[in-house]
PyMOL CGO cylinders between C-alpha atoms (Angstrom):
from pymol import cmd
from pymol.cgo import CYLINDER

trace = [
    CYLINDER, 89.23, 113.32, 85.73, 87.67, 113.85, 89.14, 0.3, 1, 1, 1, 1, 1, 1,
    CYLINDER, 87.67, 113.85, 89.14, 89.85, 114.96, 92.05, 0.3, 1, 1, 1, 1, 1, 1,
    CYLINDER, 89.85, 114.96, 92.05, 89.77, 113.91, 95.69, 0.3, 1, 1, 1, 1, 1, 1,
    CYLINDER, 89.77, 113.91, 95.69, 91.67, 116.32, 97.92, 0.3, 1, 1, 1, 1, 1, 1,
    CYLINDER, 91.67, 116.32, 97.92, 92.19, 115.84, 101.60, 0.3, 1, 1, 1, 1, 1, 1,
    CYLINDER, 92.19, 115.84, 101.60, 93.55, 118.20, 104.26, 0.3, 1, 1, 1, 1, 1, 1,
    CYLINDER, 93.55, 118.20, 104.26, 96.85, 117.05, 105.71, 0.3, 1, 1, 1, 1, 1, 1,
    CYLINDER, 96.85, 117.05, 105.71, 95.78, 116.61, 109.31, 0.3, 1, 1, 1, 1, 1, 1,
    CYLINDER, 95.78, 116.61, 109.31, 92.72, 116.05, 111.43, 0.3, 1, 1, 1, 1, 1, 1,
    CYLINDER, 92.72, 116.05, 111.43, 90.87, 118.64, 113.43, 0.3, 1, 1, 1, 1, 1, 1,
    CYLINDER, 90.87, 118.64, 113.43, 89.38, 117.68, 116.78, 0.3, 1, 1, 1, 1, 1, 1,
    CYLINDER, 89.38, 117.68, 116.78, 89.83, 113.96, 115.99, 0.3, 1, 1, 1, 1, 1, 1,
    CYLINDER, 89.83, 113.96, 115.99, 88.17, 114.13, 112.59, 0.3, 1, 1, 1, 1, 1, 1,
    CYLINDER, 88.17, 114.13, 112.59, 89.41, 114.01, 109.03, 0.3, 1, 1, 1, 1, 1, 1,
    CYLINDER, 89.41, 114.01, 109.03, 87.79, 115.31, 105.89, 0.3, 1, 1, 1, 1, 1, 1,
    CYLINDER, 87.79, 115.31, 105.89, 87.90, 114.49, 102.21, 0.3, 1, 1, 1, 1, 1, 1,
    CYLINDER, 87.90, 114.49, 102.21, 86.33, 116.35, 99.36, 0.3, 1, 1, 1, 1, 1, 1,
    CYLINDER, 86.33, 116.35, 99.36, 85.55, 115.11, 95.88, 0.3, 1, 1, 1, 1, 1, 1,
    CYLINDER, 85.55, 115.11, 95.88, 85.69, 117.39, 92.85, 0.3, 1, 1, 1, 1, 1, 1,
    CYLINDER, 85.69, 117.39, 92.85, 84.75, 116.75, 89.27, 0.3, 1, 1, 1, 1, 1, 1,
    CYLINDER, 84.75, 116.75, 89.27, 87.04, 117.45, 86.32, 0.3, 1, 1, 1, 1, 1, 1,
    CYLINDER, 87.04, 117.45, 86.32, 85.89, 121.10, 86.27, 0.3, 1, 1, 1, 1, 1, 1,
    CYLINDER, 85.89, 121.10, 86.27, 86.80, 121.62, 89.94, 0.3, 1, 1, 1, 1, 1, 1,
    CYLINDER, 86.80, 121.62, 89.94, 83.24, 121.70, 91.27, 0.3, 1, 1, 1, 1, 1, 1,
    CYLINDER, 83.24, 121.70, 91.27, 82.71, 120.08, 94.66, 0.3, 1, 1, 1, 1, 1, 1,
    CYLINDER, 82.71, 120.08, 94.66, 80.59, 116.96, 94.18, 0.3, 1, 1, 1, 1, 1, 1,
    CYLINDER, 80.59, 116.96, 94.18, 81.02, 115.24, 97.54, 0.3, 1, 1, 1, 1, 1, 1,
    CYLINDER, 81.02, 115.24, 97.54, 82.34, 115.89, 101.01, 0.3, 1, 1, 1, 1, 1, 1,
    CYLINDER, 82.34, 115.89, 101.01, 83.15, 113.48, 103.82, 0.3, 1, 1, 1, 1, 1, 1,
    CYLINDER, 83.15, 113.48, 103.82, 84.01, 114.46, 107.36, 0.3, 1, 1, 1, 1, 1, 1,
    CYLINDER, 84.01, 114.46, 107.36, 84.35, 111.59, 109.79, 0.3, 1, 1, 1, 1, 1, 1,
    CYLINDER, 84.35, 111.59, 109.79, 85.21, 111.32, 113.47, 0.3, 1, 1, 1, 1, 1, 1,
    CYLINDER, 85.21, 111.32, 113.47, 88.13, 108.89, 113.35, 0.3, 1, 1, 1, 1, 1, 1,
    CYLINDER, 88.13, 108.89, 113.35, 88.99, 109.37, 117.02, 0.3, 1, 1, 1, 1, 1, 1,
    CYLINDER, 88.99, 109.37, 117.02, 92.52, 109.75, 118.25, 0.3, 1, 1, 1, 1, 1, 1,
    CYLINDER, 92.52, 109.75, 118.25, 94.81, 108.45, 115.54, 0.3, 1, 1, 1, 1, 1, 1,
    CYLINDER, 94.81, 108.45, 115.54, 98.03, 109.33, 113.81, 0.3, 1, 1, 1, 1, 1, 1,
    CYLINDER, 98.03, 109.33, 113.81, 97.90, 111.94, 111.07, 0.3, 1, 1, 1, 1, 1, 1,
    CYLINDER, 97.90, 111.94, 111.07, 99.02, 109.29, 108.54, 0.3, 1, 1, 1, 1, 1, 1,
    CYLINDER, 99.02, 109.29, 108.54, 96.16, 107.02, 109.60, 0.3, 1, 1, 1, 1, 1, 1,
    CYLINDER, 96.16, 107.02, 109.60, 93.72, 109.92, 109.20, 0.3, 1, 1, 1, 1, 1, 1,
    CYLINDER, 93.72, 109.92, 109.20, 95.09, 110.52, 105.69, 0.3, 1, 1, 1, 1, 1, 1,
    CYLINDER, 95.09, 110.52, 105.69, 94.58, 106.86, 104.75, 0.3, 1, 1, 1, 1, 1, 1,
    CYLINDER, 94.58, 106.86, 104.75, 91.09, 106.74, 106.31, 0.3, 1, 1, 1, 1, 1, 1,
    CYLINDER, 91.09, 106.74, 106.31, 90.11, 109.88, 104.43, 0.3, 1, 1, 1, 1, 1, 1,
    CYLINDER, 90.11, 109.88, 104.43, 91.46, 108.40, 101.20, 0.3, 1, 1, 1, 1, 1, 1,
    CYLINDER, 91.46, 108.40, 101.20, 89.42, 105.25, 101.75, 0.3, 1, 1, 1, 1, 1, 1,
    CYLINDER, 89.42, 105.25, 101.75, 86.22, 107.15, 102.45, 0.3, 1, 1, 1, 1, 1, 1,
    CYLINDER, 86.22, 107.15, 102.45, 86.74, 109.46, 99.49, 0.3, 1, 1, 1, 1, 1, 1,
    CYLINDER, 86.74, 109.46, 99.49, 87.54, 106.63, 97.09, 0.3, 1, 1, 1, 1, 1, 1,
    CYLINDER, 87.54, 106.63, 97.09, 84.59, 104.56, 98.27, 0.3, 1, 1, 1, 1, 1, 1,
    CYLINDER, 84.59, 104.56, 98.27, 82.25, 107.51, 97.82, 0.3, 1, 1, 1, 1, 1, 1,
    CYLINDER, 82.25, 107.51, 97.82, 83.68, 108.23, 94.36, 0.3, 1, 1, 1, 1, 1, 1,
    CYLINDER, 83.68, 108.23, 94.36, 83.12, 104.57, 93.39, 0.3, 1, 1, 1, 1, 1, 1,
    CYLINDER, 83.12, 104.57, 93.39, 79.53, 104.74, 94.62, 0.3, 1, 1, 1, 1, 1, 1,
    CYLINDER, 79.53, 104.74, 94.62, 79.02, 107.94, 92.58, 0.3, 1, 1, 1, 1, 1, 1,
    CYLINDER, 79.02, 107.94, 92.58, 80.33, 106.02, 89.55, 0.3, 1, 1, 1, 1, 1, 1,
    CYLINDER, 80.33, 106.02, 89.55, 83.32, 108.29, 89.04, 0.3, 1, 1, 1, 1, 1, 1,
    CYLINDER, 83.32, 108.29, 89.04, 85.86, 106.22, 87.14, 0.3, 1, 1, 1, 1, 1, 1,
    CYLINDER, 85.86, 106.22, 87.14, 88.71, 108.70, 86.62, 0.3, 1, 1, 1, 1, 1, 1,
    CYLINDER, 88.71, 108.70, 86.62, 89.99, 109.99, 89.94, 0.3, 1, 1, 1, 1, 1, 1,
    CYLINDER, 89.99, 109.99, 89.94, 92.90, 112.06, 91.16, 0.3, 1, 1, 1, 1, 1, 1,
    CYLINDER, 92.90, 112.06, 91.16, 93.57, 111.33, 94.81, 0.3, 1, 1, 1, 1, 1, 1,
    CYLINDER, 93.57, 111.33, 94.81, 95.47, 114.29, 96.28, 0.3, 1, 1, 1, 1, 1, 1,
    CYLINDER, 95.47, 114.29, 96.28, 97.15, 114.45, 99.65, 0.3, 1, 1, 1, 1, 1, 1,
    CYLINDER, 97.15, 114.45, 99.65, 99.76, 116.68, 101.22, 0.3, 1, 1, 1, 1, 1, 1,
    CYLINDER, 99.76, 116.68, 101.22, 101.28, 113.67, 102.98, 0.3, 1, 1, 1, 1, 1, 1,
    CYLINDER, 101.28, 113.67, 102.98, 104.17, 112.24, 100.96, 0.3, 1, 1, 1, 1, 1, 1,
    CYLINDER, 104.17, 112.24, 100.96, 104.22, 109.25, 103.34, 0.3, 1, 1, 1, 1, 1, 1,
    CYLINDER, 104.22, 109.25, 103.34, 100.58, 108.49, 102.45, 0.3, 1, 1, 1, 1, 1, 1,
    CYLINDER, 100.58, 108.49, 102.45, 101.35, 108.79, 98.72, 0.3, 1, 1, 1, 1, 1, 1,
    CYLINDER, 101.35, 108.79, 98.72, 104.31, 106.43, 99.01, 0.3, 1, 1, 1, 1, 1, 1,
    CYLINDER, 104.31, 106.43, 99.01, 102.41, 103.97, 101.21, 0.3, 1, 1, 1, 1, 1, 1,
    CYLINDER, 102.41, 103.97, 101.21, 99.42, 103.80, 98.86, 0.3, 1, 1, 1, 1, 1, 1,
    CYLINDER, 99.42, 103.80, 98.86, 101.65, 103.54, 95.77, 0.3, 1, 1, 1, 1, 1, 1,
    CYLINDER, 101.65, 103.54, 95.77, 103.51, 100.64, 97.41, 0.3, 1, 1, 1, 1, 1, 1,
    CYLINDER, 103.51, 100.64, 97.41, 106.79, 102.59, 97.45, 0.3, 1, 1, 1, 1, 1, 1,
    CYLINDER, 106.79, 102.59, 97.45, 107.34, 102.03, 101.17, 0.3, 1, 1, 1, 1, 1, 1,
    CYLINDER, 107.34, 102.03, 101.17, 108.14, 98.64, 102.62, 0.3, 1, 1, 1, 1, 1, 1,
    CYLINDER, 108.14, 98.64, 102.62, 104.83, 96.83, 103.01, 0.3, 1, 1, 1, 1, 1, 1,
    CYLINDER, 104.83, 96.83, 103.01, 105.22, 95.97, 106.67, 0.3, 1, 1, 1, 1, 1, 1,
    CYLINDER, 105.22, 95.97, 106.67, 102.14, 97.95, 107.61, 0.3, 1, 1, 1, 1, 1, 1,
    CYLINDER, 102.14, 97.95, 107.61, 99.73, 96.40, 110.03, 0.3, 1, 1, 1, 1, 1, 1,
    CYLINDER, 99.73, 96.40, 110.03, 97.16, 99.06, 109.19, 0.3, 1, 1, 1, 1, 1, 1,
    CYLINDER, 97.16, 99.06, 109.19, 94.27, 97.09, 107.70, 0.3, 1, 1, 1, 1, 1, 1,
    CYLINDER, 94.27, 97.09, 107.70, 92.83, 100.21, 106.05, 0.3, 1, 1, 1, 1, 1, 1,
    CYLINDER, 92.83, 100.21, 106.05, 95.94, 100.43, 103.83, 0.3, 1, 1, 1, 1, 1, 1,
    CYLINDER, 95.94, 100.43, 103.83, 95.09, 97.00, 102.42, 0.3, 1, 1, 1, 1, 1, 1,
    CYLINDER, 95.09, 97.00, 102.42, 91.49, 98.12, 101.87, 0.3, 1, 1, 1, 1, 1, 1,
    CYLINDER, 91.49, 98.12, 101.87, 92.58, 101.26, 99.99, 0.3, 1, 1, 1, 1, 1, 1,
    CYLINDER, 92.58, 101.26, 99.99, 94.92, 99.17, 97.83, 0.3, 1, 1, 1, 1, 1, 1,
    CYLINDER, 94.92, 99.17, 97.83, 92.02, 96.81, 97.11, 0.3, 1, 1, 1, 1, 1, 1,
    CYLINDER, 92.02, 96.81, 97.11, 89.93, 99.79, 95.98, 0.3, 1, 1, 1, 1, 1, 1,
    CYLINDER, 89.93, 99.79, 95.98, 92.79, 101.02, 93.80, 0.3, 1, 1, 1, 1, 1, 1,
    CYLINDER, 92.79, 101.02, 93.80, 92.79, 97.68, 91.93, 0.3, 1, 1, 1, 1, 1, 1,
    CYLINDER, 92.79, 97.68, 91.93, 89.14, 98.00, 90.90, 0.3, 1, 1, 1, 1, 1, 1,
    CYLINDER, 89.14, 98.00, 90.90, 88.11, 98.82, 87.34, 0.3, 1, 1, 1, 1, 1, 1,
    CYLINDER, 88.11, 98.82, 87.34, 88.87, 102.54, 87.29, 0.3, 1, 1, 1, 1, 1, 1,
    CYLINDER, 88.87, 102.54, 87.29, 91.72, 104.98, 86.85, 0.3, 1, 1, 1, 1, 1, 1,
    CYLINDER, 91.72, 104.98, 86.85, 93.09, 106.49, 90.07, 0.3, 1, 1, 1, 1, 1, 1,
    CYLINDER, 93.09, 106.49, 90.07, 96.12, 108.75, 90.07, 0.3, 1, 1, 1, 1, 1, 1,
    CYLINDER, 96.12, 108.75, 90.07, 97.66, 109.41, 93.48, 0.3, 1, 1, 1, 1, 1, 1,
    CYLINDER, 97.66, 109.41, 93.48, 99.57, 112.65, 93.77, 0.3, 1, 1, 1, 1, 1, 1,
    CYLINDER, 99.57, 112.65, 93.77, 101.25, 114.81, 96.38, 0.3, 1, 1, 1, 1, 1, 1,
    CYLINDER, 101.25, 114.81, 96.38, 99.97, 118.39, 96.60, 0.3, 1, 1, 1, 1, 1, 1,
]
cmd.load_cgo(trace, "trace")
């Protein structure tokens, strides 16, 4: 199972996500300038970018790791779905595709 890990906050208005294969080797890296946004938004944006890249690389067993429990709960649908953040809906759409994605808190 491949692993996508993401740092818990952004640095200079950017967020990063790395993709690792089941042996722990780095297979992809995304660093994007998301501008001024909340840390939770940066987590979700990084998750989206990492998942999209993993899909494009044809990885079909993914572990999405984040150190943000709020992001884990939001993406798992464990928080009230009153979010107006469109990217949350896009990540959830990706999660419903034909693959196995495990979301876990690190």
